[in-house]
LUMDO-231310 format. One line per 5 residues: number of its first residue (from 1); their letters; for each residue x negated, y, z of C-alpha. Coordinates in steps of 0.1 Angstrom, whole numbers, m for minus. Each point is the difference from the previous one (the first is absolute). Last residue first. Layout:
BEGIN
NUM = A = X,Y,Z ~ ... .
This chain:
BEGIN
458 = STAVD = 22,m128,m164 ~ m35,10,m9 ~ m4,30,24 ~ 19,m17,28 ~ m21,m31,m3 .
453 = YLVFA = m31,21,0 ~ 11,18,32 ~ 6,m33,17 ~ m33,m13,m12 ~ m17,31,14 .
448 = LLVPA = 17,m8,33 ~ m17,m34,0 ~ m34,15,m9 ~ 2,29,26 ~ 12,m24,27 .
443 = VYRVI = m27,m27,m5 ~ m32,20,m2 ~ m6,27,25 ~ 32,m3,20 ~ m3,m38,2 .
438 = FLWIK = m37,m1,7 ~ 4,26,28 ~ 29,m20,16 ~ m21,m32,m1 ~ m30,18,15 .
433 = YVNPE = 23,13,28 ~ 13,m35,7 ~ m36,m13,2 ~ m8,24,28 ~ m16,34,m8 .
428 = KGGYL = m3,20,32 ~ 5,38,2 ~ 30,m1,22 ~ 18,m26,m22 ~ 24,19,m23 .
423 = EDASF = m9,37,4 ~ m38,m6,6 ~ m2,m25,m28 ~ 17,25,m24 ~ m25,27,12 .
418 = QRKMV = m31,m22,m3 ~ 10,m10,m36 ~ 0,36,m11 ~ 32,10,m18 ~ m4,2,m37 .
413 = WGAFI = m4,m37,m9 ~ 24,m22,19 ~ 25,24,15 ~ m1,24,m30 ~ 1,m28,m25 .
408 = AVLIG = 29,m18,18 ~ 20,32,4 ~ m6,9,m37 ~ 12,m35,m11 ~ 30,2,22 .
403 = GAPMI = 9,34,m14 ~ m2,m15,m35 ~ 23,m28,12 ~ 24,26,16 ~ m2,26,m28 .
398 = VQTVI = 6,m22,m30 ~ 27,m27,3 ~ 18,11,32 ~ m3,38,m3 ~ 1,5,m38 .
393 = YVFVE = 27,m27,m6 ~ 23,13,27 ~ m3,36,m11 ~ 5,m9,m37 ~ 31,m21,10 .
388 = FISKD = 16,29,18 ~ m8,24,m30 ~ 16,m25,m24 ~ m21,m26,m19 ~ 5,m10,m36 .
383 = AFVAL = m31,15,m15 ~ m20,m2,32 ~ m24,m28,m11 ~ m2,14,m35 ~ m11,35,10 .
378 = NGLIR = 18,28,m17 ~ 30,m6,23 ~ m18,14,30 ~ 28,22,13 ~ 27,m22,m16 .
373 = VDSLV = 32,19,6 ~ 32,m18,m11 ~ 12,m7,35 ~ m5,36,11 ~ 36,7,8 .
368 = NFSLA = 6,m35,15 ~ m25,m25,13 ~ m29,23,m7 ~ 17,24,24 ~ m12,m20,30 .
363 = ALLSL = m36,m1,m12 ~ 0,38,m7 ~ 15,6,34 ~ m27,m24,15 ~ m27,22,m14 .
358 = LFAVS = 17,32,13 ~ 5,m17,34 ~ m36,m11,2 ~ m12,36,m7 ~ 24,12,27 .
353 = GAILA = m12,m26,24 ~ m36,12,m4 ~ 10,36,6 ~ 24,m8,29 ~ m24,m25,17 .
348 = ARRRS = m28,27,m2 ~ 23,26,15 ~ 9,m22,29 ~ m36,m11,6 ~ m10,36,2 .
343 = INFSE = m24,16,m24 ~ m38,0,m1 ~ m2,m2,m38 ~ m22,m30,m4 ~ 8,m17,33 .
338 = RLWSV = 38,2,m1 ~ 2,m5,m38 ~ m21,m32,3 ~ 19,m13,30 ~ 33,4,m19 .
333 = PPELM = m13,m14,m33 ~ m13,m32,18 ~ 30,m3,24 ~ 28,0,m26 ~ m6,m36,m10 .
328 = GISST = 1,m12,36 ~ 34,17,5 ~ 12,m17,m32 ~ m10,m34,14 ~ 19,4,32 .
323 = LAAFF = 30,12,m20 ~ 0,m29,m25 ~ m2,m27,27 ~ 28,17,20 ~ 22,2,m31 .
318 = LLVFF = m6,m37,m8 ~ 9,m7,37 ~ 33,19,m5 ~ 6,m18,m33 ~ m2,m34,16 .
313 = VTGFI = 20,9,31 ~ 28,13,m22 ~ 1,m33,m19 ~ m1,m18,33 ~ 31,17,13 .
308 = LGGPI = 21,m1,m32 ~ m13,m34,m10 ~ 11,m16,33 ~ 14,m30,m19 ~ m12,m1,m36 .
303 = QGFAV = 13,14,m33 ~ m7,37,3 ~ m35,m6,12 ~ m7,m20,m31 ~ 12,26,m24 .
298 = PLSIF = m19,27,19 ~ m31,m22,m3 ~ 0,m1,m38 ~ 2,38,m8 ~ m20,20,25 .
293 = ALGGG = m25,m25,14 ~ m5,m22,m31 ~ 2,29,m24 ~ m38,3,m2 ~ m2,m34,m17 .
288 = GAPEI = 26,m27,3 ~ m24,m29,m2 ~ 19,m16,29 ~ 31,m6,m22 ~ 31,2,21 .
283 = GAMFV = 19,m32,10 ~ 14,16,32 ~ m17,m25,22 ~ m33,5,m19 ~ 1,38,4 .
278 = IPFIA = 10,m3,37 ~ m28,m24,8 ~ m23,22,m21 ~ 5,33,19 ~ m8,m5,36 .
273 = LGALM = m27,m26,m5 ~ m17,23,m26 ~ 3,29,23 ~ m15,m21,28 ~ m30,m8,m22 .
268 = AVITD = m5,37,m9 ~ 4,10,37 ~ m25,m26,10 ~ m25,13,m26 ~ 2,35,13 .
263 = AIVVL = m4,m11,36 ~ m30,m21,m9 ~ m15,29,m20 ~ 5,25,29 ~ m15,m25,25 .
258 = VASEP = m30,m6,m22 ~ m6,37,m4 ~ 2,5,38 ~ m25,m28,7 ~ m25,15,m26 .
253 = LNTSR = 5,35,14 ~ m4,m6,38 ~ 12,32,15 ~ m23,16,25 ~ m11,27,m25 .
248 = KIYSG = 36,13,m1 ~ 19,m1,m33 ~ 14,33,m13 ~ m21,0,m32 ~ 13,m35,m7 .
243 = YAMMN = 35,12,m6 ~ m14,22,m29 ~ m21,m29,m13 ~ 30,m23,3 ~ 20,22,m23 .
238 = TIGVS = m30,4,m23 ~ 18,m8,m33 ~ m17,m33,m6 ~ 15,m20,28 ~ 37,m6,7 .
233 = VSFFA = m2,m36,14 ~ 29,m11,m24 ~ m14,19,m30 ~ m33,m20,2 ~ 18,m33,6 .
228 = TGFAA = 24,7,m29 ~ m29,8,m24 ~ m20,m31,9 ~ 31,m22,m2 ~ 9,14,m34 .
223 = LVVKS = m36,m6,m11 ~ 1,m36,10 ~ 35,m6,m15 ~ m11,15,m34 ~ m32,m20,0 .
218 = TIKSF = 22,m31,4 ~ 10,m21,29 ~ 32,m18,m8 ~ m16,m34,m3 ~ m10,4,37 .
213 = DPQFL = 36,m5,11 ~ m3,14,35 ~ 21,m13,29 ~ 3,30,23 ~ 24,25,m16 .
208 = FQIAR = 23,m22,m21 ~ 0,m29,25 ~ 8,23,29 ~ 28,17,m20 ~ 14,m34,m9 .
203 = GFDGV = 2,m10,36 ~ 16,33,10 ~ 30,m2,m23 ~ 19,27,17 ~ 25,5,29 .
198 = VAAYV = m20,m11,30 ~ m36,5,m12 ~ 10,33,m16 ~ 14,12,33 ~ m32,m10,19 .
193 = VMALL = m21,17,m27 ~ 22,32,2 ~ m3,1,37 ~ m38,m2,m3 ~ 1,29,m24 .
188 = MVFLA = 22,20,23 ~ m23,m5,29 ~ m31,8,m20 ~ 15,32,m14 ~ 12,11,34 .
183 = PMMLK = m36,m5,14 ~ m13,21,m29 ~ 27,27,1 ~ m2,13,36 ~ m37,0,6 .
178 = VAKEI = m5,10,m36 ~ 20,32,4 ~ m14,11,33 ~ m36,m5,m13 ~ 6,19,m32 .
173 = GAHLG = 18,30,15 ~ m7,10,35 ~ m34,m16,1 ~ m15,6,m34 ~ 19,31,m10 .
168 = RSSIY = 36,12,m1 ~ m5,10,m36 ~ m4,m36,m11 ~ 34,m10,15 ~ 17,29,m17 .
163 = ITLIT = m16,m5,m34 ~ 10,m37,m1 ~ 35,7,12 ~ 3,28,m26 ~ m11,m24,m27 .
158 = FAVFW = 26,m27,10 ~ 28,26,1 ~ m10,14,m34 ~ m1,m36,m13 ~ 35,m7,11 .
153 = PLISG = 16,34,m8 ~ m16,0,m35 ~ 12,m34,m12 ~ 37,5,m7 ~ 0,37,m8 .
148 = PTASL = m28,m3,m25 ~ 21,m25,m20 ~ m5,m37,m9 ~ m24,m8,29 ~ 25,m17,24 .
143 = DAFLQ = 23,m9,m30 ~ m27,m24,m13 ~ m1,m18,34 ~ 38,m3,1 ~ 0,m12,m36 .
138 = GSQAG = m24,m27,7 ~ 21,m11,30 ~ 31,0,m21 ~ m16,m21,m27 ~ m14,m25,24 .
133 = DLQQL = 33,m5,19 ~ 8,21,30 ~ 22,m13,29 ~ m14,23,27 ~ m27,25,m8 .
128 = QGSAA = 21,31,6 ~ 7,m12,36 ~ m8,33,17 ~ m31,m14,17 ~ m13,m14,m33 .
123 = KFSYA = 5,33,m18 ~ m16,19,28 ~ m31,m21,0 ~ 1,0,m38 ~ m4,38,m1 .
118 = LTWGG = m29,0,24 ~ m18,m28,m19 ~ 7,19,m33 ~ m14,32,15 ~ m32,m19,9 .
113 = VVCYF = m2,m11,m36 ~ 1,37,m10 ~ m24,10,27 ~ m25,m27,m12 ~ 1,13,m36 .
108 = GLALL = m16,34,6 ~ m14,m11,33 ~ m26,m20,m21 ~ m8,32,m19 ~ m6,17,33 .
103 = AGGAG = m23,m28,12 ~ m20,m1,m33 ~ m5,37,m4 ~ m8,10,36 ~ m17,m31,15 .
98 = LVIGM = m12,m16,m33 ~ m11,31,m19 ~ m10,21,30 ~ m17,m28,18 ~ m20,m10,m30 .
93 = WRWNE = m8,37,m5 ~ m17,0,34 ~ m26,m22,m16 ~ m14,33,m12 ~ m19,1,34 .
88 = SRGSE = m29,m16,m18 ~ m19,m27,19 ~ m24,0,29 ~ 20,m24,21 ~ 12,27,24 .
83 = KAVNA = 9,21,m30 ~ 21,m29,m15 ~ 16,m6,34 ~ 10,36,4 ~ 12,4,m36 .
78 = LGLPP = 21,m31,4 ~ 16,15,31 ~ 5,33,m16 ~ 20,m15,m29 ~ 17,m27,22 .
73 = AAAGR = 12,22,28 ~ m25,0,29 ~ m21,m22,23 ~ m23,m12,m29 ~ m11,m31,20 .
68 = RGMMM = 36,m7,10 ~ 14,3,m35 ~ m29,m20,m16 ~ 6,m28,25 ~ 37,m1,m6 .
63 = EALLV = m4,1,m38 ~ m27,m27,1 ~ 22,m22,22 ~ 28,3,m25 ~ m24,m9,m28 .
58 = PLALG = m12,m31,19 ~ 37,m10,7 ~ 13,6,m35 ~ m24,m24,m17 ~ m6,m33,18 .
53 = FIAAI = 28,2,26 ~ 28,14,m22 ~ m13,m16,m31 ~ 0,m35,16 ~ 35,7,13 .
48 = YILVF = 11,11,m35 ~ m16,m31,m16 ~ 20,m23,22 ~ 32,20,m5 ~ m3,m1,m38 .
43 = AGGGN = m4,m37,m1 ~ 29,m4,25 ~ 25,21,m20 ~ m4,m2,m37 ~ m8,35,m11 .
38 = AGAQY = 33,18,m3 ~ 13,m11,33 ~ m32,8,18 ~ 0,34,m17 ~ 36,5,11 .
33 = PFLWI = m8,m9,36 ~ m32,20,2 ~ 14,33,m15 ~ 30,6,22 ~ m8,m11,35 .
28 = NGLGV = m38,1,0 ~ m8,27,m26 ~ 30,20,12 ~ m19,7,32 ~ m23,m16,25 .
23 = ACGVA = m34,17,m5 ~ 8,34,15 ~ 21,m16,27 ~ m28,m24,8 ~ m24,29,3 .
18 = ALLFA = 25,20,21 ~ 7,m30,23 ~ m37,m7,2 ~ m9,36,9 ~ 27,2,27 .
13 = TRSSW = m12,m33,14 ~ m36,13,1 ~ 12,29,21 ~ 7,37,m2 ~ m13,1,m36 .
8 = HLGSS = m27,27,m2 ~ 0,37,m7 ~ m29,25,3 ~ 10,15,m33 ~ m34,m4,m15 .
3 = TTM = m1,m35,14 ~ m29,m7,23 ~ m30,m18,m14 .
């Protein structure tokens, strides 16, 4: 099929950079290190890597394949493939719920965290993170969101950047941005690892990350690794389906998906090697939770040689990772609006971005003027959660695993086998295809159902 917009990535490299940029984000550099720290280090890492290649990779490949076959925004693309396979076109609602609802809700909290990364890039560069103790660093982070005036400029700037890049289109916007930011991100991350090896406790970090203590493997650790792997690769809310719709027929999808997952995993490992040597050297508890990046690390950077420069580098690369992912999240609703209502890319980006802005405004205000609001407080699981926390929970704990189950069911059962074989292996069915089909039909839905069950019962 030809995409309904007639657009394709200008090259395979451009697509890979965009896909890696979409996958590589806060999940790799913020979430993975603190989850590894909280779940026993090496044991968690081992299961995480297995989950990345055994669970996230097959579902990622399914999203890419469904996107290219549908050749349109996720809702229309799913309807196209369903119709071609003799199924109901009502499968379009999967694309609307996941690609419009899920992606915009994800941006509702992602833009706030993106604003934090932007703010800390400036704070680090201006020396505000120097010579802080734990209490002062915690207060600095709290002050950032304490009033609307302190947080709004940062998350507004981040949201505007996301909307602007998306509005510029596939080639002038997304491709140009990722061609600049992704190589820069890798260079900065490698520089951080070298720096951490010189000034930090690199040996202890290696031991912590890569020498698993199997006694620490519990069902909680396994499910945490599955969830982190899935969030890290950014599947389940149709980002990769939207990007997949622009892939040329000549592009080898299985090879591309493997490269994206390898790059994503390398970034996560490098982030661990950049962060934990500094954490151990500074005597900081590795199980520092979500505050590891924004509270614990500033204390460490303020106490070590070159901390001003490399603290700035760290937060800039965190900002780049957040921005490339937020652009990917905005793509499903933008492409859907453009195709469904026949409007310009700029207008579609402005509409979708405005909805994301309003959601992120609610999330940002939940740290100050709306801090007492519990929008789903009548449900026990949300009784003590702010608006920001509700968005994070619903997207990462419910929508993404549920979306992964739907993607696997669609690719494995709804889409005709001959079409998936055609997209992946030119109509042939080698053993690797049969393994992939078995995983998306049976393994991925069951494992992701366990993740959902764990969420529901925890």
